[in-house]
N, C-alpha and C positions, 0 to 999 in steps of 0.2 A: 653039839653043833646044830644049826638050824636046818630046816627042811630045804630040799633042792629048789623049791619054788620061791625062796627068798630073793630079794631084788638083785643081790650080787650074782647069784646063779643065773637069773634071767638075763642079766647083761652079758655074762660070759656066753650063754647059749646064742645070743645075738651074734657074737663074733664067730662062733663055730659054724654058723650057717654061711655057706659059700655064696657070695654075691652073684645074682643071676639065677640061683636055684629057686624052685617054687617056694620053699620055706622062707628064704630070705626076702623074696619079692612080696610075699604075703605079710611078713613083719613090717616091711616098708609101707605097704598100703594101709595096714592097721594103724600104724603110728601117725602117718601124715593125712589120712583120709577118713578112716572109720571113726576115729576120735572126733573128727570134725562133724560127723553125723550124730554125735552124742554117745558113741562107744558101742552101738549095736548095729548089726547089718543082717538082712535076710540072706540066707545061704544062696538062694537063686540069684540075687543081685550081686553078691560077692563073686560068684562064679563068672558072671558077665564082666565084672571089672577085671578079673584076672585073665580072662580070655583076651581082653584088649591088649595085654602085654605078653601074649603068647603062651599062657599057662592053660593046658587043657583042663576041662572040668574035673576029670577023675584025679588029676594031680593036685588040684586045689582041695578037693575033699580029703585026700590022703594027708596033705600037709596040715589042713585044719585039724584033723584028728590028732596029729602029732603035737600040735600046739596046745590042744586041749589037755593032753597028758602032761605037758610041761607047765600047765597052770597059767598060760597066756590068755586062753579063751575058755569060756564056759557056754554051754548051750542054753538058749533062752527063747521060748516061743512067745511071740506077741500077736495077739488077735488072730490066732490060728496059723501064723507064718513061722516056719522054722528058721532060726537064726542063731547068731553067736554074739556074745558080749565080751568086751575086753575086761579082764579081771582087775581088781584093785592093785595087785602087785605089778601087773604089766602096765597099768596106767601110771603108777609111780615111776617105773622105769622109763616109759616114754616121756613123761613130764620132765624128769631130770635130764633126759637127752636132748630135748628141744633146743635149749640155748646153745648147747655145744654144737649140734648138727647144723642149725640154721643161722648161727652167728659165731663164726670161728673166733677163738680167743688167741691173742698174741701178747706175749710178755714184753715189757720194756726192760731195758738194761738194769733199771733200779728197782724193779718189782721184787717182792720177797719170795723166798723158797720155803717149802715144807720138807723137813727131813723126817724120815720114818725109820726108826731103829727097832729091831726086834731080836730076841733070843727065845726060840720056841723049842721046848723039849722034844726029844726023839719020839716020845709017846704020841705027839701031835704032828708027826711027820707029814701026813696027808694034808692036814690043814695048812702047814707051813708051805707045802708045794702049791696049794691053791692060792695062798696069799701072794706068793711071788708071781704066779701066773696072772692073777687078776690085777695086781699093781702094774704089771707090764702092759696089760690090755687097756688100762685107762690112761697110759702115757707117762707113767713114772719111770725114772731111770735107775739102774742098779749101780750104786757106787761100790758096794761089796755085797756079799751074800746076805748080811744082816743090816745093811744100811741102804735105803733108797731115797730118792729125791724127786720132788715134783714142784711145779708152780704152786704157789699158795692157794690159787683159786681151785685147785683140785682137793683141798683138805677135806671138804664135806664128803666127796666120793670115797676118799681113802677111809674115812671114818665109817661109812656105810659098809664097806667091804670087811673091815676089821670086826665090826659088830656082827655082821651076818655069819662070819666064820667062828664067832665065839672066842676071839683071840685078844680081847681088850686088856687082859691081864699081862700080856707079853709084849705089847707094843707101846713105845713112847715116841711122841712126835715133837719136833721143835720148829720154830720159825727162825729163818736166817735171812739177813739182809746183805751179807757179804761172805765171800769165800776166798780162800787162798789155795790154789791147786798147782801141781807140777805142770809146767808149760802154760798154754793159754786156755781160756775157757772153751774155745772151740775144740781144742784137743780133748778136754775133759768131756764135753758133750759127745764126742765121737766114741769115747770109752763107755759112757753111761747109757747111751741110747743106740739103737740100731738105725742110725741115720740113713745108711744105704738102703735098708728095707723100707723105711718111711718114704724116702725119695722115690723109690721104685713104684710105690703105691700112687704117689702124686702123678708120676709120668704116665703110668697106665691109665689113670683117670683122664688125663689130658688127651692121650692118644685115642681113647675110646669115645670121648664125648665132645670133642671140638666141633664135630659136624652137626651136633644137635642144636647149634645156635647160628644158623645162617642169618646173615645181616638183613634187617628190614623185611622179614617175612612174617605175614600174619598166619596164624594157625588156629584151627578150631579148638574148642575146649577138649574134645576127645583126643585130638592129636597132641595137645599139650600134655595130657595124661600119659599117652603112649611114649612121648619123648622124655618126660620128666621122671617117671617112676624108675626106669633102669639107671638113669643118672644118679638119682637120689640113693638108690639101693647100693651102688658102688661107693658113693661119697660118704655115706653115714658112718662107715667104719673109720675113715681117715681122721676126723677130728678127735677120735679116741686115742689112736696110736700116736698121733702127732700132738705133743703137748703145747705147741705154740711157743717154742723157744725164742729168746731174743735174737735179732738178726746177727748180732756179733758172735753168736755161738754156732752159726750155721755156715755151711760152705757157700762160696760165692755164687755157684750155679744152682742154688736151691730152687726147686720147682714149685714149692708150696704156695708162693704168692700167686703164681699164674693159676693154679688149680682152685685156690680160694676165690679168685676173681671170676673164673668160669662158673663155679657153682653159684656164686651170688647172682650173676647175670641170668643163669637158668632159673633160679628161684624167683627172681623178680619177673621174669617173662612168663613162666609157666604155672607157678603154684596156684594162683588165684583162679585162673581159667580151668585148670584141671580139677580143682575142687568143685567148681561150678558143674562140670560134667558129671562128677561122681554124685552130687546131690540130685541131678536130673535122672540118674539111673535108678536111684532108690525108689522102689514102688511106694506109692502113698498108702498109708494104713487105712483100713476101712473106716468110714465115718461112724 
């Protein structure tokens, strides 16, 4: 098996960080802002950024040290200034996540599915457990213990996880354009995915962040950062656990559409301005 710093592990660590915690908020700022600076930030500047969203300097330093151990960051001094650089593995993780987080994908009724079949020996029990766990975290549904299903557009991420766990000899995938199931496709979706849990995440997001978008209010770039970072931090997990099932497979009161619209409105209102403030915080390098 590959090392814990492989991309699949890094993605899983992302989900294990509780939204709103110092580690989770730091991951969010790294992905959305430090990469916009070129992937490196002085620790003093980073402390100032995190203080803006309520993270004390000591908590930032502790969380940064933790992320260094996980292979997300590495120390790098530039022109006498201590700082940290996003590692290649973490950059790959963030890059793969950008389209999913900033542009939610939704299946049409006629879009194809990817079926993932596996029989993994007992000697590989730990890897089998990790495979199931990680498939669930990227939005795959469990048809049975050894058969999982996902929108075809998740095929690349499924392959990354299988490769990272060293299980390619035990996994076969198929593309399907039609299925016959007992009852309706909505009934099948309720069996294969935890739709209640996904809906709860959407509703919590809506309840927590509706107030972040008051109508027709101008905000400063710093205030845009303060409002958008916690919103993005809670949102960024949702497009992973929610695969974007076709409307016909979802309950009538599905809250996902409302939360997608809320996030898109917040992104359009706050992201550019908040990045402007972050760039202003970064101290200029000596000439």
